[in-house]
C-alpha positions in Angstrom: 27.3 -22.5 8.4 24.1 -20.9 9.7 24.0 -17.2 11.0 21.3 -16.1 13.4 20.5 -12.7 14.7 20.2 -14.0 18.3 20.5 -13.1 22.0 22.1 -15.8 24.0 20.5 -14.8 27.4 17.4 -16.6 28.4 15.2 -13.9 29.9 11.8 -15.0 28.8 11.2 -12.2 26.4 9.8 -13.0 23.0 11.9 -10.8 20.7 14.1 -13.6 19.6 11.6 -16.5 19.9 11.7 -17.4 16.1 15.5 -17.5 16.1 15.7 -19.7 19.2 13.1 -22.1 17.6 15.1 -22.2 14.3 18.2 -23.1 16.4 16.4 -25.9 18.2 15.1 -27.3 14.8 18.6 -27.1 13.3 20.0 -29.0 16.3 17.2 -31.6 16.2 17.6 -32.2 12.4 21.4 -32.6 12.7 20.9 -35.2 15.5 18.3 -37.1 13.4 20.9 -37.3 10.6 23.7 -38.1 13.0 25.7 -35.1 12.0 28.1 -33.4 14.5 27.2 -29.9 15.5 29.9 -27.5 16.7 29.4 -25.2 19.7 27.8 -21.9 18.3 30.3 -19.1 18.0 29.1 -15.9 19.2 30.1 -12.8 17.2 30.3 -9.7 19.2 31.0 -6.1 18.1 33.6 -4.4 20.4 32.1 -2.3 23.2 33.1 1.2 22.8 31.7 2.0 26.1 29.2 4.6 24.5 25.6 5.1 25.5 24.5 3.6 22.2 26.4 0.2 22.8 25.1 0.2 26.4 21.6 0.7 25.2 21.9 -1.8 22.5 23.1 -4.4 24.9 20.6 -3.8 27.6 17.2 -2.4 26.3 15.7 -6.0 26.0 16.8 -7.1 29.3 14.7 -7.2 32.5 17.9 -7.2 34.6 20.1 -4.6 32.8 23.4 -3.4 33.8 23.8 -0.1 35.7 25.7 2.7 34.1 27.2 5.5 36.3 26.3 9.1 35.7 23.4 10.7 34.0 22.9 10.0 30.3 23.9 12.7 27.8 22.6 11.4 24.5 19.9 8.8 25.1 17.0 9.0 27.3 14.1 6.8 28.1 10.6 8.0 28.8 7.8 6.0 30.4 4.3 6.8 28.9 0.8 5.4 29.9 -0.1 4.7 26.2 0.3 5.9 22.7 -1.5 9.1 23.2 0.7 9.9 26.3 3.9 8.8 24.4 3.0 11.0 21.3 2.3 14.0 23.7 5.6 13.4 25.4 7.5 13.4 22.1 5.8 16.6 21.0 6.5 18.4 24.2 10.2 17.5 24.0 10.5 18.5 20.3 8.9 21.7 21.0 11.3 22.2 24.0 14.4 21.4 21.7 13.2 23.9 19.1 12.4 26.8 21.4 15.1 26.4 24.0 18.0 24.9 22.2 17.5 26.4 18.8 16.8 23.1 16.8 14.9 23.3 13.5 12.1 21.2 12.9 13.9 19.5 10.0 16.5 18.5 12.4 14.3 16.2 14.4 13.0 12.9 13.4 10.4 10.4 14.8 10.6 6.6 14.1 7.9 4.1 14.6 7.6 0.6 13.4 4.5 1.3 11.4 2.5 4.4 10.9 -0.7 2.5 11.5 -1.9 3.1 15.0 0.7 6.2 15.5 -0.6 8.6 12.8 -3.8 9.8 14.7 -2.2 10.4 18.1 0.9 11.9 16.5 -1.1 14.3 14.3 -3.2 15.2 17.4 -0.1 15.9 19.5 1.8 17.8 17.0 -1.3 20.0 16.3 -1.6 20.8 20.0 2.1 21.9 20.1 2.2 23.6 16.8 4.7 21.3 15.3 4.7 20.9 11.4 5.3 17.2 10.4 5.7 15.1 7.4 4.6 11.4 7.6 7.0 9.5 5.4 5.1 6.3 5.0 4.5 4.4 1.6 0.9 4.7 0.6 -0.6 1.5 -0.9 -1.4 1.7 -4.6 -3.8 -1.2 -4.2 -6.2 1.0 -2.3 -6.2 3.7 -5.0 -8.4 4.6 -7.9 -6.0 3.3 -10.6 -5.8 -0.1 -9.1 -9.5 -0.3 -8.6 -9.9 0.5 -12.2 -7.6 -2.3 -13.4 -9.1 -4.9 -11.0 -12.6 -4.0 -11.9 -11.9 -4.3 -15.7 -10.1 -7.7 -15.0 -13.0 -9.0 -12.9 -15.5 -8.2 -15.6 -13.5 -9.8 -18.2 -13.0 -13.0 -16.1 -16.7 -13.2 -14.9 -19.9 -12.1 -16.1 -20.8 -8.5 -17.2 -22.3 -7.5 -13.8 -24.1 -4.2 -13.9 -22.7 -2.9 -10.5 -19.1 -3.5 -11.8 -19.5 -1.9 -15.0 -21.1 1.1 -13.4 -18.1 1.1 -10.9 -15.7 1.2 -13.9 -17.5 4.2 -15.3 -17.7 5.9 -11.9 -13.8 5.9 -11.5 -14.1 9.1 -13.6 -11.3 7.9 -15.9 -13.4 6.8 -18.8 -14.7 9.0 -21.6 -18.3 8.4 -20.3 -19.8 11.7 -19.2 -21.1 11.6 -15.5 -24.6 12.6 -16.5 -24.7 10.0 -19.3 -23.4 7.4 -16.7 -26.3 8.4 -14.4 -28.8 8.0 -17.2 -27.2 4.5 -18.0 -27.6 3.5 -14.4 -31.3 4.4 -14.7 -31.6 2.7 -18.1 -30.1 -0.5 -16.7 -32.6 -0.5 -13.8 -35.7 0.2 -16.0 -34.8 -2.5 -18.5 -33.1 -4.9 -16.0 -29.9 -4.9 -18.0 -27.7 -7.7 -16.6 -25.0 -10.2 -17.8 -25.0 -10.9 -21.5 -27.6 -8.2 -22.2 -24.7 -5.6 -22.0 -23.2 -7.1 -25.0 -26.2 -6.4 -27.3 -27.1 -3.0 -28.6 -29.6 -0.9 -26.8 -32.9 -0.4 -28.7 -35.6 0.1 -26.0 -36.7 3.6 -25.1 -34.9 5.4 -22.2 -38.4 6.3 -20.9 -39.6 2.7 -20.7 -42.8 1.3 -21.9 -45.1 4.0 -20.4 -44.2 6.9 -22.7 -44.0 7.1 -26.5 -40.5 7.6 -28.0 -39.5 11.1 -29.3 -36.6 12.8 -30.9 -35.2 13.5 -27.6 -35.3 9.8 -26.8 -33.4 8.9 -29.9 -30.5 11.3 -28.9 -30.5 9.9 -25.3 -30.5 6.3 -26.6 -27.6 7.1 -28.9 -25.6 8.5 -26.0 -26.4 5.5 -23.9 -25.4 3.1 -26.8 -22.0 5.0 -27.1 -21.5 4.6 -23.4 -22.3 1.0 -23.4 -19.7 0.4 -26.3 -17.1 2.5 -24.5 -17.4 0.5 -21.2 -18.2 -3.1 -22.7 -16.2 -3.6 -25.9 -12.6 -3.4 -24.4 -13.7 -5.7 -21.6 -15.0 -8.1 -24.2 -11.6 -8.1 -26.1 -9.8 -8.8 -22.8 -12.1 -11.7 -22.2 -11.2 -13.3 -25.5 -7.5 -13.1 -24.8 -8.1 -14.5 -21.3 -9.7 -17.6 -22.8 -7.1 -18.4 -25.3 -3.7 -17.0 -24.5 -0.9 -17.1 -22.0 -0.6 -14.7 -18.9 1.8 -12.2 -20.8 -0.8 -11.9 -23.6 -3.5 -11.2 -21.0 -1.3 -8.5 -19.3 -0.7 -7.0 -22.7 -4.4 -7.1 -23.5 -5.2 -5.4 -20.1 -2.7 -2.6 -20.9 -4.4 -2.3 -24.4 -7.7 -1.8 -22.4 -6.3 1.1 -20.7 -5.3 2.6 -24.0 -8.7 2.0 -25.5 -10.5 3.4 -22.5 -8.1 6.4 -22.5 -7.1 5.9 -18.8 -4.1 8.3 -19.0 -6.3 11.0 -20.6 -8.9 10.4 -18.1 -6.5 10.7 -15.3 -5.3 14.1 -16.6 -8.9 15.3 -17.0 -9.8 14.2 -13.5 -6.7 15.9 -12.0 -7.5 19.1 -13.9 -10.9 19.3 -12.0 -10.6 22.4 -9.6 -11.6 20.3 -6.5 -8.8 17.7 -7.2 -6.2 20.2 -8.7 -6.4 22.1 -5.4 -4.9 19.2 -3.6 -1.3 18.7 -4.8 -0.9 15.6 -2.8 -3.8 13.8 -4.4 -2.7 14.8 -7.8 0.8 13.6 -7.1 -0.5 10.4 -5.7 -2.7 9.4 -8.7 0.4 10.1 -10.9 2.5 7.8 -8.9 -0.4 5.2 -8.7 -0.5 5.3 -12.5 3.3 5.0 -13.0 3.5 2.3 -10.5 0.7 0.2 -12.0 2.1 0.5 -15.5 5.5 -0.7 -14.2 3.9 -3.5 -12.5 2.1 -4.6 -15.6 5.5 -4.7 -17.4 6.9 -6.9 -14.8 3.9 -9.3 -14.9 4.2 -9.5 -18.7 7.7 -10.7 -18.4 6.9 -13.1 -15.5 3.9 -14.6 -17.1 5.3 -15.5 -20.5 4.3 -19.1 -21.5 2.3 -19.3 -18.3 -1.4 -20.2 -18.6 -3.6 -19.0 -15.8 -7.4 -19.5 -15.3 -9.0 -16.1 -15.5 -10.1 -16.1 -11.8 -6.5 -16.9 -10.8 -5.1 -14.1 -12.9 -7.7 -11.7 -11.3 -6.5 -12.7 -7.9 -2.7 -12.4 -8.8 -3.3 -8.9 -10.2 -5.4 -7.8 -7.2 -2.6 -9.1 -4.8 0.3 -7.5 -6.6 -1.3 -4.3 -6.9 -2.2 -4.4 -3.1 1.4 -4.7 -2.3 2.4 -1.8 -4.5 3.2 1.5 -2.7 4.4 4.8 -3.6 6.5 7.4 -1.7 5.9 11.0 -0.9 7.9 14.2 -0.6 7.7 16.8 2.2 5.3 19.7 1.5 7.5 22.1 3.4 11.2 22.7 4.0 11.0 22.7 7.8 9.1 19.8 9.1 9.7 17.0 11.6 9.9 13.7 9.6 7.9 10.8 11.0 8.7 7.6 9.3 8.8 3.8 9.5 11.9 2.2 10.9 12.6 -0.1 8.0 12.5 2.8 5.6 13.8 5.7 7.7 17.1 7.5 6.6 18.9 9.5 9.2 19.8 12.5 6.9 21.8 14.2 9.6 19.1 14.4 12.3 20.3 16.1 15.5 17.6 14.3 17.5 15.6 11.1 17.1 12.6 9.9 18.9 11.7 6.2 18.7 8.2 5.4 19.7 6.8 2.1 20.8 10.3 0.6 21.6 8.9 -1.8 24.2 5.7 -3.0 22.4 7.2 -6.0 21.0 8.0 -4.5 17.4 11.7 -3.8 18.1 13.5 -5.9 16.6 11.0 -6.5 13.8 9.8 -10.0 13.0 10.9 -11.1 9.5 8.1 -11.1 7.0 8.2 -13.0 3.7 7.1 -10.9 0.8 6.9 -11.9 -2.9 5.0 -11.8 -6.2 3.3 -15.0 -5.7 1.3 -16.3 -2.7 1.9 -19.7 -1.3 -1.2 -21.1 -3.2 0.2 -19.5 -6.4 3.4 -21.3 -5.9 1.7 -24.7 -5.4 
């Protein structure tokens, strides 16, 4: 028995094209195997005669039925584009709040994806003085914590590239002072430090060959050597595990690298900086990024037990899983219009809902496969 979300009417729209193709393939496969196929049974919900049932039955149809009388609860608005649609929604929200006494928190806006809608909605709400909260998941993979982990794994899997080592230090989460890091970058340029040279102690003068070494140079060199050890030694330990042990051990070694490089303490130090601490959303986001990344490492450790992966493949797996990891947000104020994605939105007793982009081919949503492993990883 197969169940499909399917509209039996043939109207030329593409909303149910995948389901129709699946049904055709099932029938063709049954015919090839000489299996009998019963006539499909269409399950229908009872029509209560409400506006919601009428709309659900007709909103994808070009030849929709007619309904007597003006609508009371559902209205359709035609717009020239997304900017016009966002302005129309903002105008109607303002009218509901000023003329009918609605609170902003009693109004919601639903889109399929915030991408492409955030800018026009922010502009329209700003024009009409409407406070709004955009409740979309933010991707951890594009954050600083994920960049730190991926950069460390790339260094362990490949060569000790100067640009990546400096990138690791410039995240601001290590114990390397920013001034020392700038001096380290200059030292690497002067002495052409690259690859295996990072694994050897620094002995050359920070001034280069043109100036005699002095007591100040010895102090600078000691600071540079300590910075080199801080960045390189944890990476080399991770590299050794990558070469010899299974994926679970590599994940544990990557976690140990975060401990050795004091990632958690570095995050706290970074969030305590006045410019960062003033933005509570940024601080909350960094905290959620760290928590999500550590939870993901725990899941990978269980998944990759007794699984041997080439170092480059482990890096791709880590990068891919981090890229799909998101974190939520909480409203900054009590009375705001909530804008959210359709697949994550919760009604929470809204008195009015605005659905944008309804006829752009995004409703109903096309089913997408998501998982921990990519098709190449499964092979």
